[in-house]
Each structure stands twice: as C-alpha cells, then as structure tokens.
C-alpha positions in Angstrom: 98.9 121.5 82.3 98.2 124.9 84.5 94.2 125.9 84.3 94.4 129.4 84.7 91.6 131.3 84.9 91.0 134.6 83.2 87.7 137.0 84.2 85.8 137.3 81.3 83.0 139.5 82.3 84.5 142.9 80.1 87.7 144.2 79.0 90.6 142.9 77.4 90.5 139.3 78.8 91.1 137.6 75.1 94.6 139.0 74.7 95.8 137.9 78.6 94.0 134.3 77.3 96.5 134.5 74.5 99.1 135.5 76.4 98.9 132.8 78.6 98.1 130.3 75.9 101.6 131.1 74.1 103.5 130.3 77.3 102.3 126.6 77.0 99.1 126.7 79.9 95.5 126.3 79.9 94.4 128.9 80.1 89.8 129.9 80.4 87.8 132.4 80.1 85.9 132.9 83.8 81.8 133.7 83.6 80.5 131.7 86.4 81.1 130.3 90.1 81.2 127.5 88.6 84.1 127.9 86.2 86.7 128.6 88.8 86.6 124.4 89.6 89.7 123.6 89.0 92.0 127.1 88.8 95.3 127.6 90.2 95.1 131.1 89.5 93.0 134.4 88.6 93.5 137.2 86.1 91.4 140.2 86.3 91.5 142.5 83.6 92.1 145.4 82.4 88.6 147.7 81.8 85.5 149.3 83.1 85.9 148.6 86.9 82.8 150.2 87.6 80.9 147.0 85.0 83.7 144.4 86.1 82.5 144.8 89.5 78.6 145.3 88.8 78.8 142.5 87.0 81.1 140.4 89.4 78.8 140.8 92.1 75.9 139.5 89.5 77.5 136.7 88.8 78.0 135.3 93.0 81.6 136.2 91.7 82.5 138.0 94.2 82.5 136.1 97.6 83.2 133.5 95.3 87.4 134.7 94.3 87.0 136.3 97.1 87.3 132.7 98.7 90.2 131.6 97.1 92.2 135.0 97.5 91.4 134.0 101.2 93.1 130.4 100.6 96.2 131.8 98.6 95.1 131.4 95.3 97.3 133.7 92.7 96.1 136.4 91.5 97.0 139.1 88.9 95.2 141.9 88.3 95.9 144.7 85.6 94.5 148.1 84.8 91.5 147.6 87.1 92.3 144.7 88.2 94.4 146.4 90.3 91.4 148.7 91.8 89.0 145.5 92.0 92.1 144.2 93.8 93.0 147.9 96.0 91.5 147.1 99.6 91.3 151.2 98.7 90.0 153.4 95.9 90.0 156.8 95.8 87.1 158.5 92.9 84.5 156.4 93.5 85.1 153.1 95.5 82.4 150.8 93.8 83.7 148.0 96.2 85.8 145.9 95.4 87.8 142.9 96.5 89.6 144.5 99.3 92.6 141.7 99.6 95.8 144.4 98.6 97.1 146.6 101.4 96.9 149.5 98.9 95.8 152.5 98.4 95.1 152.9 94.4 92.8 156.5 92.9 91.1 155.5 89.6 91.9 157.4 86.1 95.3 159.2 88.0 96.6 160.1 84.6 93.6 161.5 83.1 91.4 160.1 79.9 91.7 158.3 76.8 93.5 160.5 75.3 95.8 160.7 78.1 97.1 157.2 77.3 100.7 156.9 77.4 104.3 154.0 77.0 107.6 153.5 79.4 109.7 152.1 79.6 110.2 150.7 83.2 112.6 148.7 85.5 111.3 145.6 86.7 113.9 143.9 88.6 111.8 141.3 88.7 112.0 140.7 85.2 115.4 141.3 85.1 116.6 143.0 81.7 115.5 145.2 79.3 112.9 147.5 80.4 109.3 146.7 80.2 107.4 148.5 78.0 104.2 148.9 79.7 101.4 150.5 77.9 98.5 153.2 80.4 94.9 153.1 79.3 93.3 155.4 81.4 95.7 154.0 84.4 95.5 154.3 88.0 97.9 154.8 90.7 99.3 153.1 94.2 98.4 156.8 96.4 100.5 154.5 99.4 100.8 151.0 100.1 101.5 149.3 103.6 102.3 146.8 105.3 103.4 143.6 103.2 103.6 144.7 99.9 106.6 145.2 97.4 106.5 147.9 94.7 107.7 146.4 91.9 107.7 149.3 89.5 107.5 153.1 89.4 107.2 155.2 86.8 110.7 158.0 86.4 108.6 160.7 89.1 109.0 158.0 92.0 104.8 157.4 90.6 104.5 153.7 92.1 102.7 151.2 89.3 103.1 147.7 89.7 103.2 146.0 93.3 103.1 142.7 95.1 101.5 141.4 98.0 102.1 137.9 98.7 99.9 135.9 95.3 99.0 139.3 94.9 100.5 141.5 92.0 98.9 144.5 90.1 99.6 145.9 87.9 98.3 149.9 86.4 99.2 148.9 82.6 98.1 146.5 80.6 101.4 144.1 79.9 99.0 141.8 77.3 99.3 144.7 75.0 102.5 144.4 74.3 104.8 141.2 72.8 106.2 140.9 76.0 105.3 138.1 78.2 107.9 138.7 81.3 105.1 139.8 83.8 102.7 136.1 82.8 105.8 134.6 83.7 106.7 136.1 86.4 103.3 135.3 87.3 102.9 132.2 86.1 106.2 131.1 88.2 104.0 132.4 91.7 101.1 129.6 90.8 103.7 127.4 90.9 105.1 128.1 93.6 101.5 127.9 95.5 101.5 124.3 93.5 104.3 123.4 94.7 102.9 124.8 98.3 99.4 122.8 98.5 101.1 119.4 97.6 103.5 119.5 100.3 101.1 120.0 102.8 99.3 117.7 101.9 
C-alpha cells in the first residue's frame, strides 16, 4: 500500500488525509523529520504559510523535505503549500522551500471575505470541470522553464501547475468531494515508484 505523508503542522491536513484514505492509500500525518521515512509522496496543505514555514524550520523539516524533493519525491502543495513550493514569493517571502520554478503572490485575491469558488477546466483531470475552492488564495504571477500550467481562471490567471513530480494549486481540492486531483497526484507517485524500481 502506498504511504503518503501529509504535513500536519497547521491548516487543512485532516481533510487531505481523509481524501487520500478514501482512495485506498495509507495517509499519515508528518510533524517531525523522522516521520518522513518510508513515504512515497508528500502533501503540503493549505493554511497559514508563514506559520507552517516557521514550524517546519523549528522541527528541521525544511532541509529534510528539500532533500526528498531533490531526489524526486512527488509533492502536492495546495494554497499555502503552493507558496511554500515556489522559488519566489511576493508579499512577503517567508523563505519557502524554493523548489518549483514559479513566482506566486500571497493573498492575491484578497482577505477571507473574498473567498470564492470556480469551475475550472483541467485537461489533466478530464471532464466535468473541477469545482475549486479559493480561500485567501495565492496565484501564479509567472511560470518558468519546465513548468506546465494545469489550470487557469477564465481571465487567464494561472492557479495550478506542475513541474516534474511537483504539483501546486492555489485552491483547496481537499474541501470538495471530487477526488480527481488527489488521484492525479497518486498517478505521479505510481510513476515515480515504478521508475525507482526500474533503476534498481
């Protein structure tokens, strides 16, 4: 059974764990570096990015997660998770993992009262459109070489992207009953695991 870690420092980690378990995988909370052992994928959930980053540093998770990403570990970052994955953050930069070749803007859509939902066409997920929940969400200002934009709002604003085994969304897929985004992430985990076996 696949073992997926969900960073459980703060934010919507319980909802991600529930979604992954519905898909039949072992989803475990990660709060310490030693709990990263044996995982084949990692989810960084939405929440308060500055708080999550501070706690990751306190518990020596920034360096360890960075090492795993460098080795190709598949990672899904949602909302605050997108901010933590980005190489550059606008407003303010809280020293993220700097792993994904995107520039993102924190709280790009406004405050909590400006939260909204939107139906997104995401070709990687097929039809029907994905109902996305945006809560104090970031957006992607620019995407560099090697980054594939997975979804944009009707006005063209990019809100989901992939670079290799890294997937980032500005929205919260764990807050809807639609599990296709998690299924998509697990397909990357499967491909990575098969590649590792082939290289052995």
